[in-house]
Steps between C-alpha positions, in 0.01 A plus 500: 500500500467187292365195672706187455357154475699233679640227278356153562738249654698281266379185670142437620468514876222247548276246327122514461293189452168539328268197526211503258345154507121506497244227563186613320495860386810647336497877475598623157727770649749251652733496196498880482579521867797267467620692197479827690700357790759361260538840337539664837764246600688539172495879503584563862726198556386511862367145509482174306151380418410134497146419390355149526180303507673193636396446862738202526795736474420637850738321727705629793812480285356690202340769718818590686592739215199724557 
């Protein structure tokens, strides 16, 4: 019996916010981590990825979508 893989939804079901601002030490793997999450989001279409280093974008209004 062949196993079937479910098709991803046509529209993402939720949003993911990745905040990567650093104060002193910036780990070199941060860009690779963001890229991996973007690839996962693009391939599965399960979520939309928003990555930012802008702490000022964190307001009650902007966070309601997460």
